Backbone as JSON, one array per atom type, in Angstrom:
{
  "sequence": "MLRTRLLTAAVALPTVLAIVVFFPNWLFSLFIGLIGAWGLYEVAAMTRARSFVEVALVVVAGGVPLLGLLTTDHPYPGAAALVGVAMLLLIAHVADKGPESGPHGASLTLLGAVYIGALYPYFALLRNSPNGIALIIAMLLLVVVTDSGAYFTGRSIGKYKLMPKVSPNKTIEGAVGGIVSCLIAGLVLKPMLLAHWTTARVIVMSTIVSILAQIGDLAGSALKRASGVKDSGWLFPGHGGLIDRTCSLVFAAAFTYYYAG",
  "N": [[105.86, 69.01, 126.78], [105.8, 71.43, 125.35], [108.25, 71.31, 123.99], [107.71, 69.15, 122.33], [105.62, 70.15, 120.72], [106.95, 72.22, 119.35], [108.89, 70.74, 117.98], [107.27, 69.16, 116.34], [106.08, 71.14, 114.72], [108.38, 72.11, 113.47], [109.08, 70.02, 111.83], [106.75, 69.23, 110.41], [105.6, 71.56, 109.19], [107.46, 72.62, 107.15], [107.36, 70.41, 105.4], [104.65, 70.32, 104.61], [104.47, 72.84, 103.35], [106.23, 72.44, 101.23], [104.85, 70.52, 99.74], [102.58, 72.01, 99.06], [103.71, 74.01, 97.44], [105.13, 72.69, 95.35], [103.68, 70.52, 94.22], [101.83, 69.61, 91.32], [98.56, 70.76, 90.2], [96.7, 68.59, 89.85], [97.9, 66.53, 91.27], [98.02, 67.56, 93.82], [95.29, 67.73, 94.38], [94.69, 65.0, 94.34], [96.22, 64.2, 96.52], [94.87, 65.55, 98.61], [92.46, 64.22, 98.36], [93.2, 61.65, 99.25], [93.9, 62.33, 101.86], [91.39, 63.15, 102.78], [90.02, 60.69, 102.57], [91.36, 59.22, 104.52], [90.61, 60.73, 106.72], [87.88, 60.14, 106.8], [88.04, 57.46, 107.44], [89.05, 57.73, 110.04], [86.85, 58.97, 111.27], [84.95, 56.9, 111.11], [86.22, 55.01, 112.73], [86.4, 56.4, 115.19], [83.7, 56.86, 115.86], [82.82, 54.36, 116.02], [81.68, 52.93, 113.85], [80.09, 50.25, 112.71], [77.96, 48.77, 111.68], [76.17, 47.97, 108.61], [74.66, 50.15, 107.73], [75.86, 52.34, 109.04], [78.48, 52.27, 108.0], [77.85, 52.69, 105.33], [76.89, 55.29, 105.51], [79.24, 56.69, 106.03], [80.63, 56.27, 103.63], [78.88, 57.27, 101.63], [77.78, 59.8, 102.58], [80.13, 61.06, 103.22], [82.11, 60.36, 101.26], [80.97, 60.95, 98.72], [80.47, 63.88, 98.59], [83.16, 64.58, 98.98], [84.55, 63.59, 96.7], [83.06, 64.88, 94.74], [83.44, 67.67, 95.22], [86.17, 67.87, 94.87], [86.42, 67.66, 92.18], [85.27, 69.79, 90.94], [84.96, 73.21, 89.83], [83.33, 75.06, 90.83], [82.14, 75.2, 93.65], [79.3, 74.77, 95.84], [78.48, 77.16, 98.15], [76.64, 76.97, 100.2], [76.55, 74.37, 101.27], [78.94, 74.04, 102.74], [78.48, 76.01, 104.63], [76.21, 75.01, 105.97], [77.26, 72.68, 107.12], [79.11, 73.87, 108.79], [77.38, 75.21, 110.58], [76.13, 73.0, 111.72], [78.3, 71.83, 113.08], [78.86, 73.88, 114.88], [76.56, 73.73, 116.43], [76.99, 71.23, 117.57], [79.26, 71.8, 119.12], [78.12, 73.66, 120.93], [76.22, 72.05, 122.16], [77.75, 70.01, 123.43], [79.26, 71.67, 125.08], [77.29, 72.65, 126.77], [75.65, 70.47, 127.72], [77.41, 68.38, 128.08], [79.52, 65.67, 126.91], [78.35, 63.15, 127.19], [75.68, 63.27, 126.62], [75.13, 63.0, 123.98], [75.28, 63.77, 120.37], [75.12, 60.27, 119.36], [76.2, 57.14, 117.89], [74.76, 56.38, 114.7], [73.96, 58.98, 113.96], [76.02, 60.63, 114.86], [78.12, 59.56, 113.39], [77.25, 60.24, 110.81], [77.35, 63.06, 110.95], [80.12, 63.47, 111.37], [81.15, 62.35, 109.01], [80.08, 63.99, 106.95], [81.21, 66.37, 107.7], [83.95, 65.92, 107.14], [83.8, 65.26, 104.37], [82.6, 67.51, 103.15], [84.19, 69.69, 103.78], [87.03, 69.25, 103.75], [87.85, 69.17, 100.99], [88.23, 71.86, 100.41], [90.82, 72.59, 100.9], [92.19, 71.81, 98.58], [90.66, 73.2, 96.66], [91.17, 75.86, 97.39], [94.01, 76.04, 97.19], [94.42, 75.44, 94.48], [93.25, 77.54, 93.19], [93.24, 80.84, 91.55], [96.21, 82.57, 92.38], [96.44, 80.86, 94.47], [98.45, 79.42, 95.85], [99.91, 81.31, 97.35], [97.8, 82.22, 98.94], [96.94, 79.94, 100.41], [99.24, 79.36, 101.82], [99.46, 81.68, 103.37], [97.09, 81.42, 104.88], [97.63, 79.0, 106.26], [99.89, 79.74, 107.8], [98.8, 81.79, 109.35], [96.97, 80.35, 110.88], [98.7, 78.65, 112.28], [100.11, 80.57, 113.77], [97.99, 81.59, 115.27], [97.32, 79.32, 116.82], [99.72, 78.98, 118.24], [99.95, 81.48, 119.53], [97.64, 81.47, 121.12], [98.2, 79.28, 122.74], [100.6, 80.0, 124.15], [99.79, 82.4, 125.39], [97.61, 81.55, 126.92], [98.9, 79.74, 128.57], [100.56, 81.43, 129.99], [99.02, 83.57, 131.17], [96.48, 82.66, 131.35], [93.31, 82.26, 132.85], [90.51, 82.13, 132.98], [88.32, 79.66, 131.96], [87.48, 78.65, 128.67], [85.68, 76.78, 127.24], [85.2, 74.38, 129.11], [84.04, 71.78, 129.09], [84.31, 71.0, 126.52], [86.96, 71.53, 125.62], [89.25, 71.27, 127.89], [91.62, 72.72, 128.48], [91.66, 75.16, 127.21], [91.53, 78.71, 127.33], [89.85, 81.89, 127.9], [91.55, 84.08, 127.82], [93.64, 82.99, 126.35], [92.37, 82.6, 123.87], [91.89, 85.24, 123.07], [94.55, 86.11, 122.93], [95.41, 84.53, 120.81], [94.0, 85.67, 118.66], [95.02, 88.3, 118.62], [97.73, 87.78, 118.12], [97.5, 86.66, 115.59], [96.53, 88.8, 114.09], [98.75, 90.53, 114.12], [100.57, 88.89, 112.78], [99.31, 88.71, 110.29], [99.63, 91.32, 109.28], [102.39, 91.4, 109.1], [102.84, 89.42, 107.19], [101.6, 90.44, 104.96], [103.11, 92.08, 102.97], [104.59, 90.07, 101.73], [102.9, 87.92, 100.92], [100.31, 88.82, 100.47], [100.28, 91.2, 99.05], [98.79, 92.62, 97.17], [96.45, 93.15, 98.39], [94.36, 95.34, 100.37], [95.22, 96.93, 103.49], [93.12, 96.89, 105.32], [91.58, 94.77, 104.36], [93.29, 92.62, 104.83], [93.4, 92.69, 107.61], [90.74, 92.05, 108.26], [90.61, 89.44, 107.17], [92.61, 88.14, 108.72], [91.56, 88.34, 111.32], [89.11, 86.9, 111.12], [90.01, 84.39, 110.19], [91.55, 83.6, 112.41], [89.57, 83.39, 114.41], [87.94, 81.4, 113.26], [89.79, 79.32, 113.12], [90.09, 78.68, 115.82], [87.48, 77.98, 116.45], [87.27, 75.77, 114.78], [89.11, 74.07, 116.01], [87.79, 73.63, 118.42], [85.55, 72.33, 117.38], [86.65, 69.94, 116.42], [87.47, 68.9, 118.9], [84.97, 68.64, 120.18], [83.78, 66.7, 118.58], [85.42, 64.52, 119.14], [85.0, 64.3, 121.92], [82.25, 63.67, 122.01], [82.42, 61.23, 120.79], [83.79, 59.81, 122.63], [86.57, 59.51, 122.77], [90.1, 60.15, 123.16], [91.99, 60.93, 121.24], [91.81, 61.46, 117.68], [92.92, 59.51, 116.14], [95.81, 57.51, 115.17], [97.75, 58.31, 113.46], [99.83, 60.14, 113.71], [102.18, 59.4, 115.79], [102.03, 59.92, 119.25], [100.89, 62.36, 118.89], [98.33, 62.15, 118.03], [95.64, 61.85, 115.63], [94.82, 62.42, 112.11], [92.61, 64.21, 112.02], [92.94, 65.5, 114.44], [95.16, 67.07, 113.85], [94.36, 68.71, 111.8], [91.93, 69.96, 112.26], [91.76, 72.63, 113.03], [92.15, 73.97, 110.71], [90.19, 73.61, 108.72], [87.73, 75.15, 108.58], [88.85, 77.65, 108.27], [90.14, 77.39, 105.8], [87.98, 77.06, 104.0], [86.66, 79.53, 104.37], [88.68, 81.34, 103.51], [88.88, 80.66, 100.82], [86.43, 81.59, 99.71], [86.46, 84.24, 100.52], [88.61, 85.32, 99.2], [87.83, 85.05, 96.63]],
  "CA": [[104.83, 69.24, 125.77], [106.23, 72.55, 124.51], [109.29, 70.83, 123.1], [107.05, 68.29, 121.34], [104.9, 71.01, 119.79], [107.92, 72.91, 118.5], [109.5, 69.75, 117.1], [106.27, 68.8, 115.35], [105.97, 72.25, 113.78], [109.62, 72.22, 112.71], [109.12, 68.94, 110.83], [105.54, 69.16, 109.59], [105.32, 72.76, 108.41], [108.2, 72.65, 105.88], [106.86, 69.35, 104.52], [103.38, 70.78, 104.04], [104.75, 73.94, 102.44], [106.84, 71.89, 100.01], [103.76, 69.9, 98.98], [101.75, 73.09, 98.53], [104.41, 74.77, 96.4], [105.7, 71.93, 94.23], [102.78, 69.57, 93.59], [100.9, 70.14, 90.31], [97.19, 70.81, 90.7], [96.04, 67.28, 89.9], [98.52, 65.72, 92.32], [97.59, 68.11, 95.1], [93.9, 67.29, 94.58], [94.76, 63.59, 94.7], [96.74, 64.16, 97.89], [93.77, 65.93, 99.51], [91.51, 63.11, 98.32], [93.7, 60.6, 100.15], [93.77, 62.87, 103.21], [89.98, 63.06, 103.12], [89.66, 59.29, 102.78], [91.86, 58.83, 105.84], [89.76, 61.39, 107.7], [86.63, 59.36, 106.9], [88.38, 56.27, 108.21], [89.13, 58.11, 111.45], [85.48, 59.18, 111.74], [84.34, 55.59, 111.29], [86.85, 54.38, 113.89], [86.04, 57.14, 116.39], [82.27, 56.7, 116.17], [82.56, 52.91, 116.08], [80.76, 52.56, 112.77], [80.27, 48.83, 112.44], [76.85, 48.23, 110.92], [76.15, 48.31, 107.19], [74.11, 51.5, 107.59], [76.86, 53.32, 109.49], [79.56, 52.29, 107.02], [77.3, 53.32, 104.13], [76.84, 56.72, 105.78], [80.59, 57.22, 105.86], [80.99, 56.23, 102.21], [78.01, 58.11, 100.81], [77.7, 61.17, 103.08], [81.46, 61.63, 103.22], [82.84, 60.14, 100.02], [80.36, 61.62, 97.55], [80.87, 65.29, 98.52], [84.61, 64.68, 98.86], [84.92, 63.43, 95.29], [82.39, 65.9, 93.95], [84.08, 68.97, 95.39], [87.53, 67.81, 94.34], [86.37, 67.63, 90.72], [84.51, 70.93, 90.45], [85.55, 74.53, 90.0], [82.28, 75.96, 91.33], [81.46, 74.58, 94.79], [78.14, 75.48, 96.38], [78.88, 77.57, 99.5], [75.64, 76.63, 101.21], [76.86, 73.09, 101.91], [79.95, 74.29, 103.77], [77.84, 76.8, 105.69], [75.34, 74.12, 106.76], [78.13, 71.82, 107.95], [79.64, 74.73, 109.84], [76.32, 75.41, 111.57], [75.96, 71.73, 112.43], [79.42, 71.67, 114.01], [78.65, 74.86, 115.95], [75.53, 73.16, 117.32], [77.64, 70.17, 118.34], [80.09, 72.46, 120.14], [77.23, 74.24, 121.94], [75.58, 70.95, 122.89], [78.74, 69.41, 124.33], [79.62, 72.68, 126.09], [76.18, 72.84, 127.71], [75.14, 69.23, 128.32], [78.46, 67.39, 128.26], [79.6, 64.72, 125.8], [77.56, 61.94, 127.4], [74.29, 63.46, 126.2], [74.98, 62.73, 122.55], [74.74, 62.63, 119.64], [75.92, 59.05, 119.32], [75.8, 56.18, 116.87], [74.69, 56.74, 113.29], [73.86, 60.43, 113.78], [77.37, 61.2, 115.02], [78.88, 59.11, 112.22], [76.81, 61.06, 109.69], [77.89, 64.4, 111.12], [81.56, 63.43, 111.14], [81.42, 62.06, 107.59], [79.76, 65.18, 106.18], [82.24, 67.34, 108.1], [85.15, 65.65, 106.34], [83.54, 65.28, 102.93], [82.21, 68.83, 102.64], [85.13, 70.75, 104.11], [88.43, 68.98, 103.41], [88.21, 69.54, 99.62], [88.57, 73.27, 100.27], [92.28, 72.72, 100.84], [92.56, 71.75, 97.16], [90.0, 74.29, 95.95], [91.9, 77.09, 97.68], [95.38, 76.01, 96.66], [94.4, 75.39, 93.02], [92.6, 78.74, 92.68], [94.21, 81.89, 91.2], [97.01, 83.02, 93.53], [96.1, 79.94, 95.55], [99.6, 79.01, 96.65], [100.15, 82.37, 98.35], [96.66, 82.29, 99.84], [96.91, 78.83, 101.35], [100.38, 79.52, 102.72], [99.07, 82.71, 104.34], [96.11, 80.83, 105.79], [98.32, 78.03, 107.12], [100.74, 80.44, 108.76], [97.93, 82.5, 110.29], [96.42, 79.36, 111.82], [99.8, 78.23, 113.16], [100.36, 81.66, 114.71], [96.85, 81.61, 116.19], [97.47, 78.21, 117.76], [100.86, 79.25, 119.12], [99.62, 82.63, 120.37], [96.66, 81.05, 122.12], [98.86, 78.37, 123.67], [101.52, 80.71, 125.04], [99.04, 83.35, 126.2], [96.85, 80.79, 127.91], [99.82, 79.15, 129.55], [101.16, 82.49, 130.79], [98.08, 84.37, 131.97], [95.13, 82.11, 131.26], [92.64, 82.05, 134.13], [89.1, 81.81, 132.79], [88.16, 78.61, 130.98], [86.63, 78.99, 127.54], [84.63, 75.76, 127.19], [85.88, 73.26, 129.77], [83.5, 70.46, 128.73], [84.74, 70.71, 125.15], [88.43, 71.52, 125.61], [89.53, 71.73, 129.26], [92.8, 73.56, 128.64], [91.54, 76.45, 126.52], [91.08, 79.83, 128.16], [89.42, 83.09, 127.2], [92.75, 84.88, 127.59], [94.36, 82.36, 125.25], [91.65, 82.87, 122.63], [92.18, 86.63, 122.7], [95.95, 86.14, 122.54], [95.52, 83.95, 119.47], [93.51, 86.65, 117.68], [95.98, 89.41, 118.54], [98.93, 87.27, 117.45], [97.18, 86.46, 114.18], [96.46, 90.13, 113.47], [100.13, 90.99, 113.91], [101.15, 88.05, 111.73], [98.73, 89.1, 109.01], [100.27, 92.55, 108.82], [103.77, 91.05, 108.74], [102.82, 88.6, 105.98], [100.98, 91.16, 103.84], [104.01, 92.42, 101.84], [105.15, 88.87, 101.1], [101.91, 87.0, 100.36], [99.03, 89.48, 100.18], [100.66, 92.58, 98.73], [97.77, 93.27, 96.35], [95.28, 93.41, 99.23], [94.44, 96.49, 101.26], [95.48, 96.59, 104.89], [91.83, 96.58, 105.95], [91.17, 93.41, 103.96], [94.16, 91.67, 105.53], [92.97, 92.68, 109.01], [89.49, 91.28, 108.32], [90.95, 88.03, 106.96], [93.37, 87.63, 109.86], [90.65, 88.21, 112.45], [88.15, 85.81, 110.91], [90.76, 83.13, 110.15], [91.91, 83.25, 113.78], [88.36, 82.93, 115.1], [87.52, 80.12, 112.67], [90.76, 78.3, 113.53], [89.79, 78.27, 117.18], [86.21, 77.25, 116.4], [87.57, 74.47, 114.2], [89.75, 73.26, 117.05], [86.71, 73.23, 119.33], [84.7, 71.37, 116.68], [87.34, 68.65, 116.48], [87.4, 68.42, 120.28], [83.59, 68.22, 120.46], [83.57, 65.43, 117.88], [86.13, 63.49, 119.92], [84.32, 64.13, 123.21], [81.0, 62.94, 121.77], [82.78, 59.85, 120.42], [84.39, 59.17, 123.8], [87.98, 59.19, 122.52], [91.05, 61.23, 123.45], [92.58, 61.34, 119.97], [91.03, 61.0, 116.53], [93.58, 58.36, 115.53], [97.18, 57.19, 115.55], [98.61, 58.58, 112.31], [101.02, 60.84, 114.2], [102.42, 58.85, 117.13], [102.24, 60.91, 120.29], [100.2, 63.61, 118.57], [96.96, 61.88, 117.63], [95.34, 61.5, 114.26], [94.74, 63.46, 111.09], [91.64, 65.22, 112.4], [93.59, 66.29, 115.5], [96.15, 68.0, 113.29], [93.8, 69.55, 110.73], [90.61, 70.53, 112.58], [91.83, 74.09, 113.12], [92.38, 74.52, 109.37], [89.16, 73.35, 107.72], [86.85, 76.31, 108.43], [89.68, 78.75, 107.77], [90.38, 77.17, 104.38], [86.74, 77.35, 103.27], [86.44, 80.97, 104.41], [89.68, 82.01, 102.68], [88.54, 80.41, 99.42], [85.36, 82.48, 99.28], [86.83, 85.63, 100.79], [89.58, 85.74, 98.17], [87.26, 84.87, 95.3]],
  "C": [[105.23, 70.36, 124.81], [107.28, 72.09, 123.52], [108.7, 69.96, 121.99], [106.34, 69.11, 120.29], [105.85, 71.71, 118.83], [108.57, 71.95, 117.51], [108.54, 69.34, 115.99], [106.15, 69.88, 114.28], [107.2, 72.34, 112.88], [109.71, 71.17, 111.61], [107.95, 69.03, 109.87], [105.37, 70.36, 108.68], [106.13, 72.83, 107.12], [107.74, 71.59, 104.9], [105.58, 69.77, 103.83], [103.6, 71.89, 103.03], [105.37, 73.44, 101.14], [105.78, 71.24, 99.13], [102.9, 70.97, 98.31], [102.43, 73.76, 97.34], [104.72, 73.93, 95.17], [104.76, 70.94, 93.57], [101.99, 70.26, 92.48], [99.46, 70.03, 90.83], [96.55, 69.44, 90.86], [96.59, 66.43, 91.03], [98.13, 66.24, 93.69], [96.15, 67.71, 95.39], [93.86, 65.81, 94.98], [95.23, 63.42, 96.13], [95.64, 64.51, 98.89], [92.69, 64.86, 99.51], [91.91, 61.98, 99.25], [93.61, 61.05, 101.61], [92.32, 62.77, 103.67], [89.53, 61.63, 103.39], [90.15, 58.79, 104.14], [91.03, 59.49, 106.95], [88.45, 60.65, 107.89], [86.87, 58.07, 107.67], [88.45, 56.59, 109.71], [87.75, 58.36, 112.04], [84.81, 57.84, 112.02], [84.91, 54.89, 112.53], [86.43, 55.06, 115.19], [84.61, 56.86, 116.82], [81.83, 55.24, 116.2], [81.5, 52.48, 115.07], [81.01, 51.11, 112.37], [79.18, 48.26, 111.54], [76.94, 48.66, 109.46], [75.68, 49.74, 106.99], [75.15, 52.55, 107.95], [78.02, 53.41, 108.5], [79.1, 52.96, 105.73], [77.21, 54.83, 104.3], [78.2, 57.37, 105.57], [80.94, 57.33, 104.38], [80.18, 57.24, 101.4], [78.04, 59.57, 101.27], [79.06, 61.85, 103.11], [82.15, 61.54, 101.87], [82.28, 60.88, 98.83], [80.7, 63.11, 97.51], [82.38, 65.48, 98.39], [85.04, 64.61, 97.4], [84.3, 64.53, 94.43], [83.07, 67.25, 94.03], [85.5, 69.0, 94.84], [87.56, 67.86, 92.81], [85.54, 68.77, 90.15], [85.28, 72.23, 90.66], [84.56, 75.52, 90.6], [81.52, 75.3, 92.49], [80.31, 75.44, 95.29], [78.44, 75.87, 97.83], [77.9, 77.19, 100.58], [75.94, 75.34, 101.96], [77.87, 73.28, 103.03], [79.36, 75.06, 104.93], [76.96, 75.92, 106.58], [76.16, 73.2, 107.66], [78.72, 72.64, 109.09], [78.63, 74.97, 110.95], [76.13, 74.14, 112.4], [77.07, 71.5, 113.45], [79.34, 72.67, 115.15], [77.61, 74.35, 116.94], [76.11, 72.03, 118.17], [78.5, 70.76, 119.44], [79.21, 72.97, 121.27], [76.6, 73.15, 122.79], [76.55, 70.32, 123.89], [79.13, 70.39, 125.43], [78.55, 72.82, 127.16], [75.82, 71.56, 128.46], [76.22, 68.21, 128.65], [78.42, 66.35, 127.16], [78.72, 63.49, 125.95], [76.15, 62.04, 126.85], [74.08, 63.31, 124.7], [75.42, 63.9, 121.7], [75.68, 61.43, 119.63], [75.47, 58.2, 118.13], [75.79, 56.75, 115.47], [74.64, 58.25, 113.08], [75.21, 61.11, 113.92], [78.26, 60.8, 113.85], [78.54, 59.96, 111.01], [77.41, 62.46, 109.77], [79.38, 64.44, 110.83], [81.91, 63.21, 109.68], [81.17, 63.28, 106.72], [80.79, 66.28, 106.46], [83.51, 67.16, 107.28], [84.87, 65.87, 104.86], [83.26, 66.65, 102.37], [83.26, 69.91, 102.86], [86.57, 70.48, 103.69], [88.78, 69.32, 101.96], [88.6, 71.01, 99.45], [90.07, 73.52, 100.35], [92.74, 72.74, 99.38], [91.92, 72.89, 96.37], [90.73, 75.61, 96.16], [93.26, 77.1, 97.01], [95.4, 76.06, 95.14], [93.7, 76.59, 92.38], [93.65, 79.77, 92.25], [94.89, 82.47, 92.44], [96.85, 82.1, 94.74], [97.27, 79.53, 96.43], [99.89, 80.03, 97.74], [99.03, 82.42, 99.38], [96.67, 81.16, 100.87], [98.1, 78.88, 102.31], [100.06, 80.58, 103.78], [98.09, 82.16, 105.35], [96.76, 79.86, 106.77], [99.14, 78.73, 108.2], [99.91, 81.21, 109.78], [97.33, 81.54, 111.32], [97.5, 78.89, 112.79], [100.09, 79.3, 114.2], [99.23, 81.76, 115.72], [97.0, 80.53, 117.27], [98.59, 78.49, 118.76], [100.56, 80.41, 120.07], [98.64, 82.27, 121.47], [97.31, 80.16, 123.19], [99.74, 79.13, 124.67], [100.8, 81.72, 125.93], [98.27, 82.63, 127.3], [97.73, 80.2, 128.98], [100.39, 80.21, 130.49], [100.17, 83.18, 131.71], [96.67, 83.82, 131.97], [94.53, 81.79, 132.63], [91.22, 81.55, 133.94], [88.94, 80.8, 131.66], [87.17, 79.03, 129.89], [85.43, 78.05, 127.44], [85.19, 74.48, 127.8], [85.34, 71.88, 129.42], [83.9, 70.04, 127.32], [86.25, 70.55, 125.08], [88.92, 72.11, 126.92], [90.68, 72.73, 129.39], [92.69, 74.94, 127.98], [90.98, 77.51, 127.45], [90.64, 81.0, 127.3], [90.63, 83.97, 126.87], [93.56, 84.31, 126.41], [93.7, 82.64, 123.91], [91.92, 84.29, 122.14], [93.63, 86.77, 122.23], [96.17, 85.57, 121.16], [95.08, 84.93, 118.4], [94.51, 87.79, 117.51], [97.24, 88.97, 117.8], [98.69, 87.13, 115.94], [97.09, 87.79, 113.44], [97.87, 90.67, 113.17], [100.78, 90.21, 112.78], [100.61, 88.42, 110.36], [99.37, 90.34, 108.43], [101.72, 92.3, 108.4], [103.81, 90.31, 107.41], [102.3, 89.35, 104.75], [101.95, 91.48, 102.71], [104.51, 91.21, 101.08], [104.12, 88.05, 100.36], [100.62, 87.67, 99.91], [99.25, 90.94, 99.81], [99.59, 93.33, 97.96], [96.5, 93.55, 97.14], [95.48, 94.69, 100.03], [94.72, 96.03, 102.68], [94.19, 96.2, 105.61], [91.39, 95.17, 105.62], [92.01, 92.35, 104.66], [93.75, 91.57, 107.0], [91.69, 91.86, 109.18], [89.78, 89.79, 108.17], [91.63, 87.43, 108.18], [92.46, 87.4, 111.06], [89.73, 87.01, 112.3], [88.85, 84.46, 110.85], [91.12, 82.68, 111.56], [90.71, 82.71, 114.55], [87.93, 81.57, 114.58], [88.5, 79.0, 113.02], [90.45, 77.78, 114.92], [88.44, 77.55, 117.27], [86.43, 75.85, 115.82], [88.22, 73.53, 115.19], [88.72, 72.76, 118.04], [85.8, 72.2, 118.68], [85.34, 69.98, 116.69], [87.3, 68.05, 117.87], [86.01, 67.91, 120.63], [83.29, 66.89, 119.8], [84.23, 64.28, 118.64], [85.42, 63.24, 121.25], [83.04, 63.33, 123.04], [81.27, 61.48, 121.41], [83.4, 59.09, 121.59], [85.83, 58.76, 123.6], [88.84, 60.4, 122.85], [91.64, 61.8, 122.18], [91.73, 60.79, 118.83], [91.64, 59.76, 115.88], [95.01, 58.24, 115.98], [98.19, 57.55, 114.46], [99.91, 59.26, 112.71], [101.29, 60.38, 115.62], [102.76, 59.92, 118.15], [101.49, 62.2, 120.08], [98.76, 63.39, 118.14], [96.82, 61.56, 116.16], [95.29, 62.68, 113.32], [93.78, 64.58, 111.5], [92.2, 66.09, 113.53], [94.47, 67.39, 114.93], [95.56, 68.97, 112.28], [92.51, 70.26, 111.1], [90.64, 72.05, 112.66], [91.96, 74.75, 111.74], [91.15, 74.51, 108.48], [88.23, 74.55, 107.51], [87.62, 77.5, 107.84], [89.93, 78.62, 106.27], [89.15, 77.51, 103.55], [86.48, 78.86, 103.22], [87.4, 81.69, 103.46], [89.37, 81.84, 101.21], [87.48, 81.4, 98.94], [85.72, 83.95, 99.48], [87.76, 86.17, 99.72], [89.0, 85.69, 96.77], [86.67, 86.15, 94.7]]
}
């Protein structure tokens, strides 16, 4: 598993960074639009949206905010905050009652569609903002370091489970290790990507990005658990789907956009 994770990072990260750096704004927004559309497809597949109402929920509740946010320069922060609260409630519900207790059906489809539609556009909003390339690269690297730090710390000394009904392998020690690793990475990256920021501001960003990355990972896991699936899809053979690979980034991207604004 470790070899697989390292190989995935070695291939995927340079590709993503090249897209971030070299795509013009309109093409990057189009790319995120296609990513969001695929995410909505995964939500529909995971939640088994088959009826007209369920498919309409995916298109309207997911597609409308996706297109709207990708074509605006002034997104309303309340929408992202409400979706974040809804996903936190899903995490808490699955952690307490287990995935079998719901939500299911149209309500879960609606939640998943809004989650994609309201949050994925922040990748484009962040990258296309002033100094956006440096900001999104910093955010991406901080999330990668958080994930790696949590993984290695949890594997080495992890003992106490964080939320076993949501994500059985995550530990409290791993979560703390992810935050510490991210703080160190933030200070290392400051001269290269965030030189105009104060050290205190970088520390705040690194801490919150790390926490949000781990919450985002839990949110993706809770969505999958409630849907009764192991992976969100098949886009990356052996690694799951798009939501599997991006869930740790969505909250961090939205936060970074507003924090840097």
